[in-house]
PyMOL Python script that loads the backbone (N, CA, C, O; Angstrom):
from pymol import cmd

cmd.read_pdbstr("""\
ATOM      1  N   MET A   1     -22.857 -24.056   2.532  1.00  0.00           N
ATOM      2  CA  MET A   1     -22.539 -25.314   3.173  1.00  0.00           C
ATOM      3  C   MET A   1     -22.168 -24.994   4.564  1.00  0.00           C
ATOM      4  O   MET A   1     -21.243 -24.219   4.811  1.00  0.00           O
ATOM      5  N   GLY A   2     -22.874 -25.579   5.485  1.00  0.00           N
ATOM      6  CA  GLY A   2     -22.547 -25.395   6.920  1.00  0.00           C
ATOM      7  C   GLY A   2     -21.510 -26.335   7.437  1.00  0.00           C
ATOM      8  O   GLY A   2     -21.106 -27.268   6.743  1.00  0.00           O
ATOM      9  N   ALA A   3     -21.076 -26.106   8.637  1.00  0.00           N
ATOM     10  CA  ALA A   3     -20.061 -26.982   9.244  1.00  0.00           C
ATOM     11  C   ALA A   3     -20.582 -28.345   9.408  1.00  0.00           C
ATOM     12  O   ALA A   3     -19.826 -29.306   9.268  1.00  0.00           O
ATOM     13  N   GLN A   4     -21.936 -28.506   9.722  1.00  0.00           N
ATOM     14  CA  GLN A   4     -22.439 -29.803   9.960  1.00  0.00           C
ATOM     15  C   GLN A   4     -22.386 -30.607   8.625  1.00  0.00           C
ATOM     16  O   GLN A   4     -22.014 -31.780   8.648  1.00  0.00           O
ATOM     17  N   SER A   5     -22.743 -30.010   7.486  1.00  0.00           N
ATOM     18  CA  SER A   5     -22.698 -30.758   6.224  1.00  0.00           C
ATOM     19  C   SER A   5     -21.241 -31.091   5.806  1.00  0.00           C
ATOM     20  O   SER A   5     -20.968 -32.157   5.255  1.00  0.00           O
ATOM     21  N   ILE A   6     -20.385 -30.215   6.067  1.00  0.00           N
ATOM     22  CA  ILE A   6     -18.909 -30.519   5.800  1.00  0.00           C
ATOM     23  C   ILE A   6     -18.461 -31.622   6.608  1.00  0.00           C
ATOM     24  O   ILE A   6     -17.747 -32.480   6.091  1.00  0.00           O
ATOM     25  N   LEU A   7     -18.814 -31.702   7.874  1.00  0.00           N
ATOM     26  CA  LEU A   7     -18.325 -32.805   8.715  1.00  0.00           C
ATOM     27  C   LEU A   7     -19.056 -34.119   8.408  1.00  0.00           C
ATOM     28  O   LEU A   7     -18.433 -35.166   8.587  1.00  0.00           O
ATOM     29  N   ALA A   8     -20.359 -34.163   7.949  1.00  0.00           N
ATOM     30  CA  ALA A   8     -21.052 -35.286   7.583  1.00  0.00           C
ATOM     31  C   ALA A   8     -20.362 -35.813   6.264  1.00  0.00           C
ATOM     32  O   ALA A   8     -20.143 -37.019   6.155  1.00  0.00           O
ATOM     33  N   THR A   9     -20.030 -34.966   5.300  1.00  0.00           N
ATOM     34  CA  THR A   9     -19.374 -35.324   4.038  1.00  0.00           C
ATOM     35  C   THR A   9     -18.045 -35.963   4.347  1.00  0.00           C
ATOM     36  O   THR A   9     -17.697 -37.003   3.787  1.00  0.00           O
ATOM     37  N   PHE A  10     -17.283 -35.321   5.265  1.00  0.00           N
ATOM     38  CA  PHE A  10     -15.921 -35.887   5.575  1.00  0.00           C
ATOM     39  C   PHE A  10     -16.029 -37.276   6.281  1.00  0.00           C
ATOM     40  O   PHE A  10     -15.240 -38.184   6.019  1.00  0.00           O
ATOM     41  N   ILE A  11     -16.974 -37.391   7.127  1.00  0.00           N
ATOM     42  CA  ILE A  11     -17.192 -38.690   7.819  1.00  0.00           C
ATOM     43  C   ILE A  11     -17.647 -39.770   6.807  1.00  0.00           C
ATOM     44  O   ILE A  11     -17.197 -40.913   6.885  1.00  0.00           O
ATOM     45  N   GLY A  12     -18.528 -39.410   5.868  1.00  0.00           N
ATOM     46  CA  GLY A  12     -18.961 -40.364   4.867  1.00  0.00           C
ATOM     47  C   GLY A  12     -17.875 -40.778   3.940  1.00  0.00           C
ATOM     48  O   GLY A  12     -17.792 -41.950   3.571  1.00  0.00           O
ATOM     49  N   ILE A  13     -17.080 -39.910   3.569  1.00  0.00           N
ATOM     50  CA  ILE A  13     -15.901 -40.237   2.655  1.00  0.00           C
ATOM     51  C   ILE A  13     -14.931 -41.106   3.408  1.00  0.00           C
ATOM     52  O   ILE A  13     -14.433 -42.088   2.858  1.00  0.00           O
ATOM     53  N   PHE A  14     -14.654 -40.786   4.613  1.00  0.00           N
ATOM     54  CA  PHE A  14     -13.691 -41.546   5.501  1.00  0.00           C
ATOM     55  C   PHE A  14     -14.276 -43.017   5.756  1.00  0.00           C
ATOM     56  O   PHE A  14     -13.544 -44.007   5.746  1.00  0.00           O
ATOM     57  N   GLN A  15     -15.559 -43.073   5.968  1.00  0.00           N
ATOM     58  CA  GLN A  15     -16.185 -44.418   6.275  1.00  0.00           C
ATOM     59  C   GLN A  15     -16.136 -45.212   4.894  1.00  0.00           C
ATOM     60  O   GLN A  15     -15.906 -46.422   4.891  1.00  0.00           O
ATOM     61  N   SER A  16     -16.343 -44.546   3.802  1.00  0.00           N
ATOM     62  CA  SER A  16     -16.334 -45.324   2.471  1.00  0.00           C
ATOM     63  C   SER A  16     -14.922 -45.771   2.335  1.00  0.00           C
ATOM     64  O   SER A  16     -14.741 -46.945   2.011  1.00  0.00           O
ATOM     65  N   LEU A  17     -13.878 -44.983   2.542  1.00  0.00           N
ATOM     66  CA  LEU A  17     -12.555 -45.381   2.350  1.00  0.00           C
ATOM     67  C   LEU A  17     -12.141 -46.536   3.258  1.00  0.00           C
ATOM     68  O   LEU A  17     -11.398 -47.426   2.845  1.00  0.00           O
ATOM     69  N   LEU A  18     -12.644 -46.511   4.535  1.00  0.00           N
ATOM     70  CA  LEU A  18     -12.407 -47.679   5.436  1.00  0.00           C
ATOM     71  C   LEU A  18     -13.037 -48.972   4.920  1.00  0.00           C
ATOM     72  O   LEU A  18     -12.484 -50.065   5.039  1.00  0.00           O
ATOM     73  N   GLY A  19     -14.222 -48.788   4.344  1.00  0.00           N
ATOM     74  CA  GLY A  19     -14.858 -49.965   3.781  1.00  0.00           C
ATOM     75  C   GLY A  19     -14.157 -50.549   2.600  1.00  0.00           C
ATOM     76  O   GLY A  19     -14.033 -51.766   2.467  1.00  0.00           O
ATOM     77  N   VAL A  20     -13.682 -49.646   1.710  1.00  0.00           N
ATOM     78  CA  VAL A  20     -12.937 -50.131   0.597  1.00  0.00           C
ATOM     79  C   VAL A  20     -11.595 -50.800   1.031  1.00  0.00           C
ATOM     80  O   VAL A  20     -11.166 -51.800   0.455  1.00  0.00           O
ATOM     81  N   SER A  21     -10.968 -50.214   2.049  1.00  0.00           N
ATOM     82  CA  SER A  21      -9.771 -50.800   2.608  1.00  0.00           C
ATOM     83  C   SER A  21     -10.027 -52.201   3.222  1.00  0.00           C
ATOM     84  O   SER A  21      -9.196 -53.100   3.095  1.00  0.00           O
ATOM     85  N   ALA A  22     -11.137 -52.359   3.856  1.00  0.00           N
ATOM     86  CA  ALA A  22     -11.429 -53.704   4.394  1.00  0.00           C
ATOM     87  C   ALA A  22     -11.605 -54.790   3.250  1.00  0.00           C
ATOM     88  O   ALA A  22     -11.206 -55.951   3.341  1.00  0.00           O
ATOM     89  N   ILE A  23     -12.217 -54.277   2.234  1.00  0.00           N
ATOM     90  CA  ILE A  23     -12.469 -55.237   1.006  1.00  0.00           C
ATOM     91  C   ILE A  23     -11.110 -55.507   0.377  1.00  0.00           C
ATOM     92  O   ILE A  23     -10.883 -56.628  -0.078  1.00  0.00           O
ATOM     93  N   VAL A  24     -10.199 -54.549   0.324  1.00  0.00           N
ATOM     94  CA  VAL A  24      -8.867 -54.826  -0.200  1.00  0.00           C
ATOM     95  C   VAL A  24      -8.067 -55.728   0.678  1.00  0.00           C
ATOM     96  O   VAL A  24      -7.357 -56.580   0.145  1.00  0.00           O
ATOM     97  N   VAL A  25      -8.121 -55.613   2.021  1.00  0.00           N
ATOM     98  CA  VAL A  25      -7.434 -56.547   2.845  1.00  0.00           C
ATOM     99  C   VAL A  25      -8.039 -57.895   2.762  1.00  0.00           C
ATOM    100  O   VAL A  25      -7.292 -58.866   2.884  1.00  0.00           O
ATOM    101  N   ALA A  26      -9.353 -58.074   2.561  1.00  0.00           N
ATOM    102  CA  ALA A  26      -9.914 -59.298   2.406  1.00  0.00           C
ATOM    103  C   ALA A  26      -9.426 -60.022   1.131  1.00  0.00           C
ATOM    104  O   ALA A  26      -9.185 -61.229   1.086  1.00  0.00           O
ATOM    105  N   TYR A  27      -9.300 -59.125   0.061  1.00  0.00           N
ATOM    106  CA  TYR A  27      -8.743 -59.725  -1.163  1.00  0.00           C
ATOM    107  C   TYR A  27      -7.311 -60.215  -0.979  1.00  0.00           C
ATOM    108  O   TYR A  27      -6.956 -61.294  -1.454  1.00  0.00           O
ATOM    109  N   LEU A  28      -6.457 -59.393  -0.264  1.00  0.00           N
ATOM    110  CA  LEU A  28      -5.066 -59.724  -0.113  1.00  0.00           C
ATOM    111  C   LEU A  28      -4.963 -60.926   0.838  1.00  0.00           C
ATOM    112  O   LEU A  28      -3.975 -61.655   0.751  1.00  0.00           O
ATOM    113  N   LEU A  29      -5.922 -61.175   1.739  1.00  0.00           N
ATOM    114  CA  LEU A  29      -5.825 -62.380   2.561  1.00  0.00           C
ATOM    115  C   LEU A  29      -6.015 -63.669   1.813  1.00  0.00           C
ATOM    116  O   LEU A  29      -5.402 -64.708   2.060  1.00  0.00           O
ATOM    117  N   TYR A  30      -6.934 -63.506   0.865  1.00  0.00           N
ATOM    118  CA  TYR A  30      -7.341 -64.850   0.248  1.00  0.00           C
ATOM    119  C   TYR A  30      -6.573 -65.061  -1.097  1.00  0.00           C
ATOM    120  O   TYR A  30      -6.204 -66.198  -1.391  1.00  0.00           O
ATOM    121  N   TYR A  31      -6.333 -64.058  -1.881  1.00  0.00           N
ATOM    122  CA  TYR A  31      -5.812 -64.347  -3.196  1.00  0.00           C
ATOM    123  C   TYR A  31      -4.329 -64.150  -3.342  1.00  0.00           C
ATOM    124  O   TYR A  31      -3.683 -64.714  -4.225  1.00  0.00           O
ATOM    125  N   SER A  32      -3.772 -63.279  -2.392  1.00  0.00           N
ATOM    126  CA  SER A  32      -2.302 -63.015  -2.502  1.00  0.00           C
ATOM    127  C   SER A  32      -1.723 -63.178  -1.144  1.00  0.00           C
ATOM    128  O   SER A  32      -1.484 -62.177  -0.468  1.00  0.00           O
ATOM    129  N   PRO A  33      -1.480 -64.379  -0.700  1.00  0.00           N
ATOM    130  CA  PRO A  33      -0.939 -64.595   0.617  1.00  0.00           C
ATOM    131  C   PRO A  33       0.501 -64.110   0.938  1.00  0.00           C
ATOM    132  O   PRO A  33       0.926 -63.935   2.080  1.00  0.00           O
ATOM    133  N   ASP A  34       1.191 -63.916  -0.197  1.00  0.00           N
ATOM    134  CA  ASP A  34       2.684 -63.524  -0.021  1.00  0.00           C
ATOM    135  C   ASP A  34       2.816 -62.010  -0.129  1.00  0.00           C
ATOM    136  O   ASP A  34       3.915 -61.514   0.115  1.00  0.00           O
ATOM    137  N   PHE A  35       1.751 -61.203  -0.486  1.00  0.00           N
ATOM    138  CA  PHE A  35       1.849 -59.782  -0.582  1.00  0.00           C
ATOM    139  C   PHE A  35       1.952 -59.177   0.784  1.00  0.00           C
ATOM    140  O   PHE A  35       0.986 -59.243   1.544  1.00  0.00           O
ATOM    141  N   LEU A  36       3.090 -58.579   1.147  1.00  0.00           N
ATOM    142  CA  LEU A  36       3.313 -57.964   2.382  1.00  0.00           C
ATOM    143  C   LEU A  36       3.211 -58.914   3.644  1.00  0.00           C
ATOM    144  O   LEU A  36       3.213 -58.431   4.776  1.00  0.00           O
ATOM    145  N   GLY A  37       3.128 -60.181   3.439  1.00  0.00           N
ATOM    146  CA  GLY A  37       3.052 -61.136   4.472  1.00  0.00           C
ATOM    147  C   GLY A  37       1.873 -60.936   5.349  1.00  0.00           C
ATOM    148  O   GLY A  37       1.995 -61.061   6.568  1.00  0.00           O
ATOM    149  N   VAL A  38       0.674 -60.615   4.768  1.00  0.00           N
ATOM    150  CA  VAL A  38      -0.519 -60.325   5.566  1.00  0.00           C
ATOM    151  C   VAL A  38      -0.865 -61.519   6.513  1.00  0.00           C
ATOM    152  O   VAL A  38      -1.110 -61.312   7.701  1.00  0.00           O
ATOM    153  N   ARG A  39      -0.880 -62.721   5.991  1.00  0.00           N
ATOM    154  CA  ARG A  39      -1.187 -63.883   6.786  1.00  0.00           C
ATOM    155  C   ARG A  39      -0.131 -64.125   7.896  1.00  0.00           C
ATOM    156  O   ARG A  39      -0.482 -64.623   8.966  1.00  0.00           O
ATOM    157  N   THR A  40       1.066 -63.805   7.674  1.00  0.00           N
ATOM    158  CA  THR A  40       2.109 -63.987   8.619  1.00  0.00           C
ATOM    159  C   THR A  40       1.954 -62.977   9.725  1.00  0.00           C
ATOM    160  O   THR A  40       1.978 -63.327  10.905  1.00  0.00           O
ATOM    161  N   ILE A  41       1.798 -61.753   9.356  1.00  0.00           N
ATOM    162  CA  ILE A  41       1.661 -60.636  10.336  1.00  0.00           C
ATOM    163  C   ILE A  41       0.561 -60.906  11.305  1.00  0.00           C
ATOM    164  O   ILE A  41       0.751 -60.824  12.518  1.00  0.00           O
ATOM    165  N   PHE A  42      -0.714 -61.262  10.721  1.00  0.00           N
ATOM    166  CA  PHE A  42      -1.756 -61.545  11.605  1.00  0.00           C
ATOM    167  C   PHE A  42      -1.896 -63.011  12.217  1.00  0.00           C
ATOM    168  O   PHE A  42      -2.817 -63.383  12.945  1.00  0.00           O
ATOM    169  N   ASN A  43      -0.866 -63.733  11.809  1.00  0.00           N
ATOM    170  CA  ASN A  43      -0.724 -65.269  12.288  1.00  0.00           C
ATOM    171  C   ASN A  43      -2.026 -65.950  12.050  1.00  0.00           C
ATOM    172  O   ASN A  43      -2.621 -66.492  12.982  1.00  0.00           O
ATOM    173  N   LEU A  44      -2.498 -65.941  10.812  1.00  0.00           N
ATOM    174  CA  LEU A  44      -3.741 -66.612  10.474  1.00  0.00           C
ATOM    175  C   LEU A  44      -3.468 -67.989   9.793  1.00  0.00           C
ATOM    176  O   LEU A  44      -2.590 -68.172   8.950  1.00  0.00           O
ATOM    177  N   ARG A  45      -4.303 -68.905  10.250  1.00  0.00           N
ATOM    178  CA  ARG A  45      -4.255 -70.338   9.730  1.00  0.00           C
ATOM    179  C   ARG A  45      -4.996 -70.367   8.427  1.00  0.00           C
ATOM    180  O   ARG A  45      -5.924 -69.592   8.198  1.00  0.00           O
ATOM    181  N   GLU A  46      -4.567 -71.289   7.559  1.00  0.00           N
ATOM    182  CA  GLU A  46      -5.240 -71.467   6.279  1.00  0.00           C
ATOM    183  C   GLU A  46      -6.783 -71.755   6.434  1.00  0.00           C
ATOM    184  O   GLU A  46      -7.579 -71.225   5.659  1.00  0.00           O
ATOM    185  N   VAL A  47      -7.200 -72.603   7.448  1.00  0.00           N
ATOM    186  CA  VAL A  47      -8.575 -72.943   7.608  1.00  0.00           C
ATOM    187  C   VAL A  47      -9.534 -71.838   7.932  1.00  0.00           C
ATOM    188  O   VAL A  47     -10.744 -71.938   7.728  1.00  0.00           O
ATOM    189  N   HIS A  48      -8.885 -70.658   8.503  1.00  0.00           N
ATOM    190  CA  HIS A  48      -9.733 -69.570   8.894  1.00  0.00           C
ATOM    191  C   HIS A  48      -9.809 -68.420   7.935  1.00  0.00           C
ATOM    192  O   HIS A  48     -10.516 -67.440   8.173  1.00  0.00           O
ATOM    193  N   ILE A  49      -9.083 -68.537   6.854  1.00  0.00           N
ATOM    194  CA  ILE A  49      -9.009 -67.467   5.916  1.00  0.00           C
ATOM    195  C   ILE A  49     -10.316 -67.198   5.273  1.00  0.00           C
ATOM    196  O   ILE A  49     -10.610 -66.018   5.081  1.00  0.00           O
ATOM    197  N   ALA A  50     -11.141 -68.129   4.914  1.00  0.00           N
ATOM    198  CA  ALA A  50     -12.368 -67.896   4.244  1.00  0.00           C
ATOM    199  C   ALA A  50     -13.378 -67.150   5.155  1.00  0.00           C
ATOM    200  O   ALA A  50     -14.169 -66.307   4.729  1.00  0.00           O
ATOM    201  N   PHE A  51     -13.279 -67.531   6.422  1.00  0.00           N
ATOM    202  CA  PHE A  51     -14.113 -66.811   7.444  1.00  0.00           C
ATOM    203  C   PHE A  51     -13.777 -65.250   7.574  1.00  0.00           C
ATOM    204  O   PHE A  51     -14.621 -64.355   7.602  1.00  0.00           O
ATOM    205  N   PHE A  52     -12.484 -65.100   7.645  1.00  0.00           N
ATOM    206  CA  PHE A  52     -11.999 -63.713   7.817  1.00  0.00           C
ATOM    207  C   PHE A  52     -12.287 -62.882   6.593  1.00  0.00           C
ATOM    208  O   PHE A  52     -12.641 -61.706   6.675  1.00  0.00           O
ATOM    209  N   MET A  53     -12.122 -63.542   5.428  1.00  0.00           N
ATOM    210  CA  MET A  53     -12.435 -62.851   4.203  1.00  0.00           C
ATOM    211  C   MET A  53     -13.907 -62.434   4.053  1.00  0.00           C
ATOM    212  O   MET A  53     -14.228 -61.366   3.532  1.00  0.00           O
ATOM    213  N   MET A  54     -14.815 -63.362   4.552  1.00  0.00           N
ATOM    214  CA  MET A  54     -16.230 -63.121   4.515  1.00  0.00           C
ATOM    215  C   MET A  54     -16.570 -61.984   5.454  1.00  0.00           C
ATOM    216  O   MET A  54     -17.302 -61.078   5.055  1.00  0.00           O
ATOM    217  N   VAL A  55     -16.058 -61.984   6.725  1.00  0.00           N
ATOM    218  CA  VAL A  55     -16.340 -60.973   7.611  1.00  0.00           C
ATOM    219  C   VAL A  55     -15.808 -59.602   7.170  1.00  0.00           C
ATOM    220  O   VAL A  55     -16.490 -58.589   7.325  1.00  0.00           O
ATOM    221  N   LEU A  56     -14.602 -59.577   6.629  1.00  0.00           N
ATOM    222  CA  LEU A  56     -14.093 -58.261   6.160  1.00  0.00           C
ATOM    223  C   LEU A  56     -14.854 -57.767   4.947  1.00  0.00           C
ATOM    224  O   LEU A  56     -15.118 -56.572   4.809  1.00  0.00           O
ATOM    225  N   PHE A  57     -15.222 -58.737   4.027  1.00  0.00           N
ATOM    226  CA  PHE A  57     -15.951 -58.303   2.794  1.00  0.00           C
ATOM    227  C   PHE A  57     -17.334 -57.672   3.202  1.00  0.00           C
ATOM    228  O   PHE A  57     -17.706 -56.606   2.710  1.00  0.00           O
ATOM    229  N   VAL A  58     -18.058 -58.349   4.090  1.00  0.00           N
ATOM    230  CA  VAL A  58     -19.386 -57.876   4.413  1.00  0.00           C
ATOM    231  C   VAL A  58     -19.260 -56.569   5.240  1.00  0.00           C
ATOM    232  O   VAL A  58     -20.046 -55.653   5.000  1.00  0.00           O
ATOM    233  N   THR A  59     -18.351 -56.441   6.163  1.00  0.00           N
ATOM    234  CA  THR A  59     -18.151 -55.185   6.823  1.00  0.00           C
ATOM    235  C   THR A  59     -17.801 -54.106   5.968  1.00  0.00           C
ATOM    236  O   THR A  59     -18.347 -53.009   6.084  1.00  0.00           O
ATOM    237  N   GLY A  60     -16.872 -54.357   5.061  1.00  0.00           N
ATOM    238  CA  GLY A  60     -16.457 -53.384   4.080  1.00  0.00           C
ATOM    239  C   GLY A  60     -17.526 -52.922   3.200  1.00  0.00           C
ATOM    240  O   GLY A  60     -17.610 -51.740   2.867  1.00  0.00           O
ATOM    241  N   PHE A  61     -18.407 -53.886   2.786  1.00  0.00           N
ATOM    242  CA  PHE A  61     -19.494 -53.513   1.875  1.00  0.00           C
ATOM    243  C   PHE A  61     -20.432 -52.611   2.550  1.00  0.00           C
ATOM    244  O   PHE A  61     -20.840 -51.599   1.980  1.00  0.00           O
ATOM    245  N   PHE A  62     -20.807 -52.943   3.791  1.00  0.00           N
ATOM    246  CA  PHE A  62     -21.785 -52.158   4.490  1.00  0.00           C
ATOM    247  C   PHE A  62     -21.254 -50.777   4.939  1.00  0.00           C
ATOM    248  O   PHE A  62     -22.009 -49.808   5.013  1.00  0.00           O
ATOM    249  N   ALA A  63     -19.871 -50.704   5.252  1.00  0.00           N
ATOM    250  CA  ALA A  63     -19.350 -49.450   5.561  1.00  0.00           C
ATOM    251  C   ALA A  63     -19.256 -48.555   4.298  1.00  0.00           C
ATOM    252  O   ALA A  63     -19.499 -47.349   4.340  1.00  0.00           O
ATOM    253  N   THR A  64     -18.913 -49.173   3.247  1.00  0.00           N
ATOM    254  CA  THR A  64     -18.938 -48.306   1.877  1.00  0.00           C
ATOM    255  C   THR A  64     -20.229 -47.769   1.622  1.00  0.00           C
ATOM    256  O   THR A  64     -20.372 -46.564   1.412  1.00  0.00           O
ATOM    257  N   ILE A  65     -21.296 -48.664   1.624  1.00  0.00           N
ATOM    258  CA  ILE A  65     -22.603 -48.244   1.315  1.00  0.00           C
ATOM    259  C   ILE A  65     -23.121 -47.209   2.240  1.00  0.00           C
ATOM    260  O   ILE A  65     -23.753 -46.248   1.802  1.00  0.00           O
ATOM    261  N   SER A  66     -22.866 -47.373   3.566  1.00  0.00           N
ATOM    262  CA  SER A  66     -23.346 -46.402   4.526  1.00  0.00           C
ATOM    263  C   SER A  66     -22.675 -45.067   4.350  1.00  0.00           C
ATOM    264  O   SER A  66     -23.339 -44.039   4.483  1.00  0.00           O
ATOM    265  N   GLY A  67     -21.376 -45.029   4.055  1.00  0.00           N
ATOM    266  CA  GLY A  67     -20.635 -43.804   3.804  1.00  0.00           C
ATOM    267  C   GLY A  67     -21.147 -43.134   2.563  1.00  0.00           C
ATOM    268  O   GLY A  67     -21.389 -41.927   2.584  1.00  0.00           O
ATOM    269  N   LEU A  68     -21.317 -43.830   1.524  1.00  0.00           N
ATOM    270  CA  LEU A  68     -21.878 -43.205   0.327  1.00  0.00           C
ATOM    271  C   LEU A  68     -23.259 -42.615   0.545  1.00  0.00           C
ATOM    272  O   LEU A  68     -23.521 -41.510   0.071  1.00  0.00           O
ATOM    273  N   LEU A  69     -24.152 -43.301   1.241  1.00  0.00           N
ATOM    274  CA  LEU A  69     -25.521 -42.908   1.457  1.00  0.00           C
ATOM    275  C   LEU A  69     -25.401 -41.575   2.445  1.00  0.00           C
ATOM    276  O   LEU A  69     -26.213 -40.656   2.333  1.00  0.00           O
ATOM    277  N   LEU A  70     -24.490 -41.548   3.274  1.00  0.00           N
ATOM    278  CA  LEU A  70     -24.384 -40.302   4.199  1.00  0.00           C
ATOM    279  C   LEU A  70     -23.927 -39.179   3.333  1.00  0.00           C
ATOM    280  O   LEU A  70     -24.520 -38.109   3.469  1.00  0.00           O
ATOM    281  N   VAL A  71     -22.970 -39.261   2.472  1.00  0.00           N
ATOM    282  CA  VAL A  71     -22.587 -38.234   1.603  1.00  0.00           C
ATOM    283  C   VAL A  71     -23.723 -37.808   0.668  1.00  0.00           C
ATOM    284  O   VAL A  71     -23.952 -36.621   0.437  1.00  0.00           O
ATOM    285  N   HIS A  72     -24.442 -38.841   0.126  1.00  0.00           N
ATOM    286  CA  HIS A  72     -25.643 -38.468  -0.829  1.00  0.00           C
ATOM    287  C   HIS A  72     -26.678 -37.706  -0.046  1.00  0.00           C
ATOM    288  O   HIS A  72     -27.187 -36.703  -0.545  1.00  0.00           O
ATOM    289  N   GLU A  73     -27.024 -38.136   1.181  1.00  0.00           N
ATOM    290  CA  GLU A  73     -28.002 -37.465   1.889  1.00  0.00           C
ATOM    291  C   GLU A  73     -27.670 -35.988   2.259  1.00  0.00           C
ATOM    292  O   GLU A  73     -28.508 -35.092   2.162  1.00  0.00           O
ATOM    293  N   TRP A  74     -26.478 -35.808   2.660  1.00  0.00           N
ATOM    294  CA  TRP A  74     -26.079 -34.466   3.003  1.00  0.00           C
ATOM    295  C   TRP A  74     -25.921 -33.513   1.752  1.00  0.00           C
ATOM    296  O   TRP A  74     -26.172 -32.309   1.792  1.00  0.00           O
ATOM    297  N   SER A  75     -25.483 -34.179   0.659  1.00  0.00           N
ATOM    298  CA  SER A  75     -25.256 -33.269  -0.623  1.00  0.00           C
ATOM    299  C   SER A  75     -26.578 -33.017  -1.213  1.00  0.00           C
ATOM    300  O   SER A  75     -26.724 -32.000  -1.891  1.00  0.00           O
ATOM    301  N   SER A  76     -27.601 -33.862  -1.025  1.00  0.00           N
ATOM    302  CA  SER A  76     -28.953 -33.485  -1.534  1.00  0.00           C
ATOM    303  C   SER A  76     -29.667 -32.475  -0.781  1.00  0.00           C
ATOM    304  O   SER A  76     -30.525 -31.786  -1.333  1.00  0.00           O
ATOM    305  N   ARG A  77     -29.344 -32.326   0.555  1.00  0.00           N
ATOM    306  CA  ARG A  77     -29.996 -31.262   1.324  1.00  0.00           C
ATOM    307  C   ARG A  77     -29.668 -29.793   0.940  1.00  0.00           C
ATOM    308  O   ARG A  77     -30.455 -28.867   1.134  1.00  0.00           O
ATOM    309  N   SER A  78     -28.482 -29.660   0.398  1.00  0.00           N
ATOM    310  CA  SER A  78     -28.007 -28.277   0.120  1.00  0.00           C
ATOM    311  C   SER A  78     -28.404 -27.828  -1.302  1.00  0.00           C
ATOM    312  O   SER A  78     -28.093 -26.708  -1.705  1.00  0.00           O
TER     313      SER A  78
END
""", "prot")
cmd.dss("prot")
cmd.show_as("cartoon", "prot")
cmd.util.cbc("prot")
cmd.orient("prot")
């Protein structure tokens, strides 16, 4: 395993974790408004929550899939 494949695997895992984190934040925004005061910290209004949830979920989904595909591509090369 070369340095390039180790770096690509690390970046893929990191990107997947960021995607999962975005999905978790989207869940916390919508279903659990009192958990850690996420809505209060970001000063979000009730009418905008669905939009932010959709944006975070879509971004998180694509980041997770992209990271997993990156890991799969580099692991299948070796």
